[in-house]
N, C-alpha and C positions, 0 to 999 in steps of 0.2 A: 675344339678344346673346351674343357670345363675348368673354370677358375675357382679355387677354394682359398679364400682369405682367412687366415687364422689370427684372431684378435683376442685380447684379454688384458687384464691388469698386470703390472709388473710382478713376475714370480708365479704367475698362474700356470705356467707349463707349456707355453706356446711352442718354443723351439723343440722341446722333447716330444710333444705331440706331432709336430711336423716330421721329425725323424721317424717316429713309430708308424705314422701314416705312410711315409715313403716305403718303409720295409714291408708293410702290409700290402700296398699296391703292387710292389715288385713281386712279392711272394704269391700274389693272385694273378700274375701274368698280365698286369695292367701297366701301360706305359705312363710315366709320371716325370714331370719337371719340377725341381725344387728351386724356389726363388727366395733369397734372403733380402728383405727390405729394411733391415736395421743397420744403419751405417755405424753404429756404436758398438756392435757385438764383437767380442774377441774371438771366441772359439765355439761356434754353434755345433751341436751334436750331429751334424749331417754335412755332407759335401754339397754345396749349392751349385746348380747348373748355371744360374744367373744370379749375380751378386751386385747390389747397389754400391758396395765398397770399391768396385772397379771404376766407379764414376765420381765418387766424392770421398775425400779423405777426412774422416771425423777428427783425427788427431791434429791434422794441419789446420782445420777450420777452428778448432779450439784455441790453438796457440797463435794463429795469425790474427784472429779477431779479439783475443783476450776474453773468450767466453767460458762460462761454466759448462758442466755436462749437459744440462737441459737446453741452454742457449745454443750450444754447438749442434745438438741434435736437430733443433728447429731449423737452424741455418743450413745444415746439411740436407735436410729433407726439402727445403725450399730450393736449394741449388739443384737437387736431383730431378726436379720437375722438368728441367730443360733436357734431361736425358731419358724421359719417359718413353719416347718413341724408340730409342735405341734398346731400352730394356725389353719392350714388347717385341721388337724385331728378333732379339736374341731368343725370346721365349718361343716365338713362332717357328724359328729355324730348328728347334729341337724336334718338332713334328710329333709331339706326344699327346696323348688323349687328355691327361689331367695335369693341372698346374697347382702346386701347393705354394702359397705365398705366406711366408712367415713375416708378420708385420712387426714394427718396432715395439720394444718392450714398454716404453713410456706411451701407452695407448692414448692418453688424453692429449699429448703433444702432437700425435699423429692425426687423430680423428677430428680435433676441434680447430685445426687450422685449415685453410683452403687447400693447402698442398696435399693433405692426406686424402680427402675424397677425390681430388683431381688426379692423384697418382693411381688410385684404385680404378677410376673410370678409364684412364688412359691405358692401363695395363690390360684390362679385360676387353676393351673395345666393344664389339657387338657380340662377343661370345657369352654363353651362359655362365653365370657366376653366383656364388653364395658366400656368406661369411659364417665361420664357426666361432662363436663367442664362448670363451671359457669362463665358467663359474668356478672359482677356486673354492674347494671344499673347506679350506680353512676359514673362509668368510661365510659361505653359504650354509654352514651347519647350524646357524641360528635363524629363526624366522625373520628378524630384521635384516640380518646379513643377506639372506636369500632375496628378500624383497628389494633391497637397495642394489644388489648386484644385477637383478633382473631389470630394474629400471635403467641402470647404466647400459645394459645390453640393448635395450630398446632405443635409447638415445644414439648408440653407435650405429644401429641398423638404419635409423633415419638419416644420419649423416652420410652413410655410404650408399643408401638407396638400394640395398640388396636384401633378398630373402635371407633369413638367418636361422641357424640352429644353435640352441644352447647346449654346450657340452659341460657336464659336471666333471671337472678335472680332479685328479688325485683321490678318487673314491676309495683307494686302498688305505687311506689314513682314517677312514670312518669305520665305526662299528656297523654291523649288519643292520641293527635297528635304526641308527642314524641315516644310513643310506636309503633304507626303505621309506623313512619319513620324508627325506628330501625329494625322492622320486615322486612320492604321493603329493607333496606340495605343488609340484609342477603339473601333475596330471589332473588334480582336483583342487581348484583354487579355494574352495570353501575350507579345505583342511589347513591351508596356509592361514586363512582368516582365523580359524579356531586356535591355531598355535600362537598367532600374534595376540589374540585376545587374552590368552592364558599367560603370556610372558610380558606384556606391556600394559601400561595404564596411563590415564590422563591424556595429555596432548599427543604423546607419541602414539597411543592407540588410535586416536581420532585421525591423525595423519595417515596411519597405516590403512585404516578403513577407507579413507577417501581415495588413496592410491589404488587399493584393490577394486573399488567401484569403478574407477577410471579404466582399469584393465578389463573389467567385465564389459563396460560400454564399448571399448575399442575392439573387443573380442580378440585381444592380443594373446598369442601363445606364450605361456610361461613354462612349458615343459622342458625337460632336460634329458640328455642321453649320458649316462655315466660311462666314462672311458678312462681306463688306466693306461697311460702311455708307458709307464714303468713295467707293468705286467702284460701289456699288449692285449687287454681284455676290453670288450665292448666295441671294438672297431668295426666288426661285421655289422652290428646293429646300426652304428653311425653311417656306414656306407649305404645301407638300405634307406636310411632317412635322406641322405644326400641324393640318392637316385630318385626318390619321390619328389624332391624339390626340383631337380633338373628336368623331370618329366612334366613339370607344371602343376604338381600337386600341392604346392605351398608357395604362394606369392604375396604373403601378408604385407610386405613392406615395399612392394613395387607399385 
């Protein structure tokens, strides 16, 4: 089995991408299991084969412990860890080649507590795995937004210990020129530096230059694959990149 964890900031399009990827896999005669890992979601745009909501009740946790939405999510995820082996057993029982894992919408609550990385490692076991990190076009359309989103993605990859691909979500909201520019920022880091120099000044510019120098030193990939889950475009390119990673062609964060 090949595990694909889909992560990103709230509203970046994780669930819709999960749904579109499932349709694409099925249409390509590839067997796929869909896992919902968000205990607080109401109606995801797909039918999950394995669902964390069968093990923890987000609403009950909120009311029983008098917690707010974020506190209830944290508590639910912490509780779900005791069921990680059951979730993995369910996944294995489907006997399919690919596993799409739609991670919680509040990414920071999932990634920066021990329960998040522990859940990821428990679900994938010794099977090959990668994460798809969604760069929201609403944020990534500016140089500083792109840089900050990329840094957040690197942080997530370190937390999960997985090779990672950056996916530029919602490219359909961008103009053709904006899309070309963002793709170029990812492909050639000096173009991002030029854009930052042109748009920022003073301390913000110095911060940006220091961060870019760090990325160069680490030889960290900042590239992205534009994928429109709404229009079902770019998925074939993304699949090719995933195959490259699974075959051992990209293990930057392992």
